[in-house]
Chimera marker file (.cmm) of the C-alpha trace (Angstrom):
<marker_set name="trace">
<marker id="1" x="103.429" y="129.901" z="169.646" r="1" g="1" b="0" radius="0.5"/>
<marker id="2" x="103.580" y="128.127" z="173.012" r="1" g="1" b="0" radius="0.5"/>
<marker id="3" x="105.730" y="125.390" z="171.472" r="1" g="1" b="0" radius="0.5"/>
<marker id="4" x="108.238" y="127.954" z="170.170" r="1" g="1" b="0" radius="0.5"/>
<marker id="5" x="108.349" y="129.630" z="173.577" r="1" g="1" b="0" radius="0.5"/>
<marker id="6" x="109.019" y="126.290" z="175.314" r="1" g="1" b="0" radius="0.5"/>
<marker id="7" x="111.842" y="125.489" z="172.894" r="1" g="1" b="0" radius="0.5"/>
<marker id="8" x="113.384" y="128.929" z="173.355" r="1" g="1" b="0" radius="0.5"/>
<marker id="9" x="113.264" y="128.660" z="177.144" r="1" g="1" b="0" radius="0.5"/>
<marker id="10" x="114.797" y="125.179" z="177.034" r="1" g="1" b="0" radius="0.5"/>
<marker id="11" x="117.629" y="126.408" z="174.809" r="1" g="1" b="0" radius="0.5"/>
<marker id="12" x="118.392" y="129.305" z="177.158" r="1" g="1" b="0" radius="0.5"/>
<marker id="13" x="118.400" y="127.000" z="180.184" r="1" g="1" b="0" radius="0.5"/>
<marker id="14" x="120.725" y="124.492" z="178.511" r="1" g="1" b="0" radius="0.5"/>
<marker id="15" x="123.107" y="127.295" z="177.549" r="1" g="1" b="0" radius="0.5"/>
<marker id="16" x="123.180" y="128.483" z="181.147" r="1" g="1" b="0" radius="0.5"/>
<marker id="17" x="123.905" y="125.000" z="182.475" r="1" g="1" b="0" radius="0.5"/>
<marker id="18" x="126.668" y="124.472" z="179.909" r="1" g="1" b="0" radius="0.5"/>
<marker id="19" x="128.261" y="127.774" z="180.872" r="1" g="1" b="0" radius="0.5"/>
<marker id="20" x="128.126" y="126.882" z="184.559" r="1" g="1" b="0" radius="0.5"/>
<marker id="21" x="129.866" y="123.557" z="183.964" r="1" g="1" b="0" radius="0.5"/>
<marker id="22" x="132.500" y="125.194" z="181.740" r="1" g="1" b="0" radius="0.5"/>
<marker id="23" x="133.341" y="127.643" z="184.517" r="1" g="1" b="0" radius="0.5"/>
<marker id="24" x="133.780" y="124.879" z="187.111" r="1" g="1" b="0" radius="0.5"/>
<marker id="25" x="137.258" y="125.189" z="188.676" r="1" g="1" b="0" radius="0.5"/>
<marker id="26" x="137.082" y="121.588" z="189.854" r="1" g="1" b="0" radius="0.5"/>
<marker id="27" x="137.633" y="120.090" z="186.429" r="1" g="1" b="0" radius="0.5"/>
<marker id="28" x="138.621" y="116.487" z="187.016" r="1" g="1" b="0" radius="0.5"/>
<marker id="29" x="140.326" y="116.093" z="183.635" r="1" g="1" b="0" radius="0.5"/>
<marker id="30" x="143.291" y="118.455" z="183.989" r="1" g="1" b="0" radius="0.5"/>
<marker id="31" x="145.194" y="116.936" z="186.904" r="1" g="1" b="0" radius="0.5"/>
<marker id="32" x="148.072" y="115.387" z="184.986" r="1" g="1" b="0" radius="0.5"/>
<marker id="33" x="148.906" y="118.610" z="183.172" r="1" g="1" b="0" radius="0.5"/>
<marker id="34" x="148.549" y="120.548" z="186.412" r="1" g="1" b="0" radius="0.5"/>
<marker id="35" x="151.028" y="118.286" z="188.205" r="1" g="1" b="0" radius="0.5"/>
<marker id="36" x="153.563" y="118.809" z="185.449" r="1" g="1" b="0" radius="0.5"/>
<marker id="37" x="153.228" y="122.581" z="185.714" r="1" g="1" b="0" radius="0.5"/>
<marker id="38" x="153.970" y="122.735" z="189.445" r="1" g="1" b="0" radius="0.5"/>
<marker id="39" x="157.696" y="122.680" z="188.725" r="1" g="1" b="0" radius="0.5"/>
<marker id="40" x="157.438" y="125.698" z="186.406" r="1" g="1" b="0" radius="0.5"/>
<marker id="41" x="155.113" y="127.787" z="188.564" r="1" g="1" b="0" radius="0.5"/>
<marker id="42" x="156.440" y="130.837" z="190.378" r="1" g="1" b="0" radius="0.5"/>
<marker id="43" x="153.251" y="132.049" z="192.059" r="1" g="1" b="0" radius="0.5"/>
<marker id="44" x="150.123" y="130.431" z="193.466" r="1" g="1" b="0" radius="0.5"/>
<marker id="45" x="146.692" y="131.680" z="194.353" r="1" g="1" b="0" radius="0.5"/>
<marker id="46" x="145.311" y="129.635" z="197.239" r="1" g="1" b="0" radius="0.5"/>
<marker id="47" x="141.548" y="129.184" z="197.502" r="1" g="1" b="0" radius="0.5"/>
<marker id="48" x="139.787" y="127.420" z="200.347" r="1" g="1" b="0" radius="0.5"/>
<marker id="49" x="137.404" y="124.545" z="199.645" r="1" g="1" b="0" radius="0.5"/>
<marker id="50" x="134.962" y="122.586" z="201.753" r="1" g="1" b="0" radius="0.5"/>
<marker id="51" x="135.015" y="118.825" z="202.304" r="1" g="1" b="0" radius="0.5"/>
<marker id="52" x="132.732" y="118.052" z="199.344" r="1" g="1" b="0" radius="0.5"/>
<marker id="53" x="134.874" y="120.096" z="196.970" r="1" g="1" b="0" radius="0.5"/>
<marker id="54" x="138.006" y="118.430" z="198.325" r="1" g="1" b="0" radius="0.5"/>
<marker id="55" x="136.491" y="115.006" z="197.574" r="1" g="1" b="0" radius="0.5"/>
<marker id="56" x="135.784" y="116.136" z="194.005" r="1" g="1" b="0" radius="0.5"/>
<marker id="57" x="139.368" y="117.298" z="193.656" r="1" g="1" b="0" radius="0.5"/>
<marker id="58" x="140.654" y="113.968" z="194.951" r="1" g="1" b="0" radius="0.5"/>
<marker id="59" x="139.374" y="112.238" z="191.805" r="1" g="1" b="0" radius="0.5"/>
<marker id="60" x="141.884" y="114.190" z="189.766" r="1" g="1" b="0" radius="0.5"/>
<marker id="61" x="144.602" y="115.168" z="192.223" r="1" g="1" b="0" radius="0.5"/>
<marker id="62" x="146.763" y="112.785" z="194.194" r="1" g="1" b="0" radius="0.5"/>
<marker id="63" x="147.178" y="114.944" z="197.290" r="1" g="1" b="0" radius="0.5"/>
<marker id="64" x="150.500" y="113.384" z="198.289" r="1" g="1" b="0" radius="0.5"/>
<marker id="65" x="151.957" y="113.982" z="194.810" r="1" g="1" b="0" radius="0.5"/>
<marker id="66" x="150.723" y="117.570" z="194.715" r="1" g="1" b="0" radius="0.5"/>
<marker id="67" x="152.158" y="118.311" z="198.154" r="1" g="1" b="0" radius="0.5"/>
<marker id="68" x="155.502" y="116.662" z="197.361" r="1" g="1" b="0" radius="0.5"/>
<marker id="69" x="155.916" y="118.587" z="194.123" r="1" g="1" b="0" radius="0.5"/>
<marker id="70" x="155.060" y="121.827" z="195.899" r="1" g="1" b="0" radius="0.5"/>
<marker id="71" x="157.694" y="121.067" z="198.554" r="1" g="1" b="0" radius="0.5"/>
<marker id="72" x="160.256" y="120.896" z="195.733" r="1" g="1" b="0" radius="0.5"/>
<marker id="73" x="159.336" y="124.390" z="194.473" r="1" g="1" b="0" radius="0.5"/>
<marker id="74" x="160.639" y="127.154" z="196.732" r="1" g="1" b="0" radius="0.5"/>
<marker id="75" x="158.599" y="129.829" z="194.927" r="1" g="1" b="0" radius="0.5"/>
<marker id="76" x="155.311" y="128.048" z="195.610" r="1" g="1" b="0" radius="0.5"/>
<marker id="77" x="156.271" y="127.375" z="199.222" r="1" g="1" b="0" radius="0.5"/>
<marker id="78" x="156.865" y="131.080" z="199.751" r="1" g="1" b="0" radius="0.5"/>
<marker id="79" x="153.656" y="132.032" z="197.942" r="1" g="1" b="0" radius="0.5"/>
<marker id="80" x="151.581" y="129.614" z="200.023" r="1" g="1" b="0" radius="0.5"/>
<marker id="81" x="153.046" y="130.756" z="203.322" r="1" g="1" b="0" radius="0.5"/>
<marker id="82" x="152.589" y="134.434" z="202.369" r="1" g="1" b="0" radius="0.5"/>
<marker id="83" x="148.871" y="133.719" z="202.026" r="1" g="1" b="0" radius="0.5"/>
<marker id="84" x="148.705" y="132.059" z="205.463" r="1" g="1" b="0" radius="0.5"/>
<marker id="85" x="148.592" y="128.407" z="204.407" r="1" g="1" b="0" radius="0.5"/>
<marker id="86" x="150.865" y="125.397" z="204.761" r="1" g="1" b="0" radius="0.5"/>
<marker id="87" x="151.632" y="122.662" z="202.251" r="1" g="1" b="0" radius="0.5"/>
<marker id="88" x="149.741" y="120.154" z="204.410" r="1" g="1" b="0" radius="0.5"/>
<marker id="89" x="146.503" y="122.091" z="203.803" r="1" g="1" b="0" radius="0.5"/>
<marker id="90" x="146.746" y="121.823" z="199.991" r="1" g="1" b="0" radius="0.5"/>
<marker id="91" x="144.332" y="119.258" z="198.514" r="1" g="1" b="0" radius="0.5"/>
<marker id="92" x="144.339" y="120.109" z="194.810" r="1" g="1" b="0" radius="0.5"/>
<marker id="93" x="145.649" y="122.184" z="191.961" r="1" g="1" b="0" radius="0.5"/>
<marker id="94" x="144.466" y="123.755" z="188.752" r="1" g="1" b="0" radius="0.5"/>
<marker id="95" x="146.990" y="125.117" z="186.289" r="1" g="1" b="0" radius="0.5"/>
<marker id="96" x="146.152" y="127.023" z="183.178" r="1" g="1" b="0" radius="0.5"/>
<marker id="97" x="149.691" y="127.481" z="181.974" r="1" g="1" b="0" radius="0.5"/>
<marker id="98" x="152.252" y="130.135" z="182.612" r="1" g="1" b="0" radius="0.5"/>
<marker id="99" x="153.963" y="130.918" z="185.880" r="1" g="1" b="0" radius="0.5"/>
<marker id="100" x="150.874" y="130.860" z="188.094" r="1" g="1" b="0" radius="0.5"/>
<marker id="101" x="148.718" y="128.042" z="189.460" r="1" g="1" b="0" radius="0.5"/>
<marker id="102" x="145.616" y="127.889" z="191.604" r="1" g="1" b="0" radius="0.5"/>
<marker id="103" x="145.903" y="125.709" z="194.681" r="1" g="1" b="0" radius="0.5"/>
<marker id="104" x="142.982" y="124.526" z="196.776" r="1" g="1" b="0" radius="0.5"/>
<marker id="105" x="143.293" y="124.201" z="200.565" r="1" g="1" b="0" radius="0.5"/>
<marker id="106" x="141.078" y="122.868" z="203.317" r="1" g="1" b="0" radius="0.5"/>
<link id1="1" id2="2" r="1" g="1" b="0" radius="0.2"/>
<link id1="2" id2="3" r="1" g="1" b="0" radius="0.2"/>
<link id1="3" id2="4" r="1" g="1" b="0" radius="0.2"/>
<link id1="4" id2="5" r="1" g="1" b="0" radius="0.2"/>
<link id1="5" id2="6" r="1" g="1" b="0" radius="0.2"/>
<link id1="6" id2="7" r="1" g="1" b="0" radius="0.2"/>
<link id1="7" id2="8" r="1" g="1" b="0" radius="0.2"/>
<link id1="8" id2="9" r="1" g="1" b="0" radius="0.2"/>
<link id1="9" id2="10" r="1" g="1" b="0" radius="0.2"/>
<link id1="10" id2="11" r="1" g="1" b="0" radius="0.2"/>
<link id1="11" id2="12" r="1" g="1" b="0" radius="0.2"/>
<link id1="12" id2="13" r="1" g="1" b="0" radius="0.2"/>
<link id1="13" id2="14" r="1" g="1" b="0" radius="0.2"/>
<link id1="14" id2="15" r="1" g="1" b="0" radius="0.2"/>
<link id1="15" id2="16" r="1" g="1" b="0" radius="0.2"/>
<link id1="16" id2="17" r="1" g="1" b="0" radius="0.2"/>
<link id1="17" id2="18" r="1" g="1" b="0" radius="0.2"/>
<link id1="18" id2="19" r="1" g="1" b="0" radius="0.2"/>
<link id1="19" id2="20" r="1" g="1" b="0" radius="0.2"/>
<link id1="20" id2="21" r="1" g="1" b="0" radius="0.2"/>
<link id1="21" id2="22" r="1" g="1" b="0" radius="0.2"/>
<link id1="22" id2="23" r="1" g="1" b="0" radius="0.2"/>
<link id1="23" id2="24" r="1" g="1" b="0" radius="0.2"/>
<link id1="24" id2="25" r="1" g="1" b="0" radius="0.2"/>
<link id1="25" id2="26" r="1" g="1" b="0" radius="0.2"/>
<link id1="26" id2="27" r="1" g="1" b="0" radius="0.2"/>
<link id1="27" id2="28" r="1" g="1" b="0" radius="0.2"/>
<link id1="28" id2="29" r="1" g="1" b="0" radius="0.2"/>
<link id1="29" id2="30" r="1" g="1" b="0" radius="0.2"/>
<link id1="30" id2="31" r="1" g="1" b="0" radius="0.2"/>
<link id1="31" id2="32" r="1" g="1" b="0" radius="0.2"/>
<link id1="32" id2="33" r="1" g="1" b="0" radius="0.2"/>
<link id1="33" id2="34" r="1" g="1" b="0" radius="0.2"/>
<link id1="34" id2="35" r="1" g="1" b="0" radius="0.2"/>
<link id1="35" id2="36" r="1" g="1" b="0" radius="0.2"/>
<link id1="36" id2="37" r="1" g="1" b="0" radius="0.2"/>
<link id1="37" id2="38" r="1" g="1" b="0" radius="0.2"/>
<link id1="38" id2="39" r="1" g="1" b="0" radius="0.2"/>
<link id1="39" id2="40" r="1" g="1" b="0" radius="0.2"/>
<link id1="40" id2="41" r="1" g="1" b="0" radius="0.2"/>
<link id1="41" id2="42" r="1" g="1" b="0" radius="0.2"/>
<link id1="42" id2="43" r="1" g="1" b="0" radius="0.2"/>
<link id1="43" id2="44" r="1" g="1" b="0" radius="0.2"/>
<link id1="44" id2="45" r="1" g="1" b="0" radius="0.2"/>
<link id1="45" id2="46" r="1" g="1" b="0" radius="0.2"/>
<link id1="46" id2="47" r="1" g="1" b="0" radius="0.2"/>
<link id1="47" id2="48" r="1" g="1" b="0" radius="0.2"/>
<link id1="48" id2="49" r="1" g="1" b="0" radius="0.2"/>
<link id1="49" id2="50" r="1" g="1" b="0" radius="0.2"/>
<link id1="50" id2="51" r="1" g="1" b="0" radius="0.2"/>
<link id1="51" id2="52" r="1" g="1" b="0" radius="0.2"/>
<link id1="52" id2="53" r="1" g="1" b="0" radius="0.2"/>
<link id1="53" id2="54" r="1" g="1" b="0" radius="0.2"/>
<link id1="54" id2="55" r="1" g="1" b="0" radius="0.2"/>
<link id1="55" id2="56" r="1" g="1" b="0" radius="0.2"/>
<link id1="56" id2="57" r="1" g="1" b="0" radius="0.2"/>
<link id1="57" id2="58" r="1" g="1" b="0" radius="0.2"/>
<link id1="58" id2="59" r="1" g="1" b="0" radius="0.2"/>
<link id1="59" id2="60" r="1" g="1" b="0" radius="0.2"/>
<link id1="60" id2="61" r="1" g="1" b="0" radius="0.2"/>
<link id1="61" id2="62" r="1" g="1" b="0" radius="0.2"/>
<link id1="62" id2="63" r="1" g="1" b="0" radius="0.2"/>
<link id1="63" id2="64" r="1" g="1" b="0" radius="0.2"/>
<link id1="64" id2="65" r="1" g="1" b="0" radius="0.2"/>
<link id1="65" id2="66" r="1" g="1" b="0" radius="0.2"/>
<link id1="66" id2="67" r="1" g="1" b="0" radius="0.2"/>
<link id1="67" id2="68" r="1" g="1" b="0" radius="0.2"/>
<link id1="68" id2="69" r="1" g="1" b="0" radius="0.2"/>
<link id1="69" id2="70" r="1" g="1" b="0" radius="0.2"/>
<link id1="70" id2="71" r="1" g="1" b="0" radius="0.2"/>
<link id1="71" id2="72" r="1" g="1" b="0" radius="0.2"/>
<link id1="72" id2="73" r="1" g="1" b="0" radius="0.2"/>
<link id1="73" id2="74" r="1" g="1" b="0" radius="0.2"/>
<link id1="74" id2="75" r="1" g="1" b="0" radius="0.2"/>
<link id1="75" id2="76" r="1" g="1" b="0" radius="0.2"/>
<link id1="76" id2="77" r="1" g="1" b="0" radius="0.2"/>
<link id1="77" id2="78" r="1" g="1" b="0" radius="0.2"/>
<link id1="78" id2="79" r="1" g="1" b="0" radius="0.2"/>
<link id1="79" id2="80" r="1" g="1" b="0" radius="0.2"/>
<link id1="80" id2="81" r="1" g="1" b="0" radius="0.2"/>
<link id1="81" id2="82" r="1" g="1" b="0" radius="0.2"/>
<link id1="82" id2="83" r="1" g="1" b="0" radius="0.2"/>
<link id1="83" id2="84" r="1" g="1" b="0" radius="0.2"/>
<link id1="84" id2="85" r="1" g="1" b="0" radius="0.2"/>
<link id1="85" id2="86" r="1" g="1" b="0" radius="0.2"/>
<link id1="86" id2="87" r="1" g="1" b="0" radius="0.2"/>
<link id1="87" id2="88" r="1" g="1" b="0" radius="0.2"/>
<link id1="88" id2="89" r="1" g="1" b="0" radius="0.2"/>
<link id1="89" id2="90" r="1" g="1" b="0" radius="0.2"/>
<link id1="90" id2="91" r="1" g="1" b="0" radius="0.2"/>
<link id1="91" id2="92" r="1" g="1" b="0" radius="0.2"/>
<link id1="92" id2="93" r="1" g="1" b="0" radius="0.2"/>
<link id1="93" id2="94" r="1" g="1" b="0" radius="0.2"/>
<link id1="94" id2="95" r="1" g="1" b="0" radius="0.2"/>
<link id1="95" id2="96" r="1" g="1" b="0" radius="0.2"/>
<link id1="96" id2="97" r="1" g="1" b="0" radius="0.2"/>
<link id1="97" id2="98" r="1" g="1" b="0" radius="0.2"/>
<link id1="98" id2="99" r="1" g="1" b="0" radius="0.2"/>
<link id1="99" id2="100" r="1" g="1" b="0" radius="0.2"/>
<link id1="100" id2="101" r="1" g="1" b="0" radius="0.2"/>
<link id1="101" id2="102" r="1" g="1" b="0" radius="0.2"/>
<link id1="102" id2="103" r="1" g="1" b="0" radius="0.2"/>
<link id1="103" id2="104" r="1" g="1" b="0" radius="0.2"/>
<link id1="104" id2="105" r="1" g="1" b="0" radius="0.2"/>
<link id1="105" id2="106" r="1" g="1" b="0" radius="0.2"/>
</marker_set>
């Protein structure tokens, strides 16, 4: 009975860890697709990140490329400034498709 209980607890813990990693907004595999979607985006949600999160984003996001592409999109520029940020503060992007992207700022 104790063996079954240990297996059940381990399975629940692994499921929780898997769910936590799946919900991670700092997915380092989607940067290329996200860069391509900057040109189509019409709205951005800007979230602030700390230095450690910004370093994680840098693995997947070339900050200069992200900022340059945002500068070429007047809709995103307006959306960023309406939320109190500047393009120079943006350090990463996550795009799930559609007309909206999530930008990360320091």
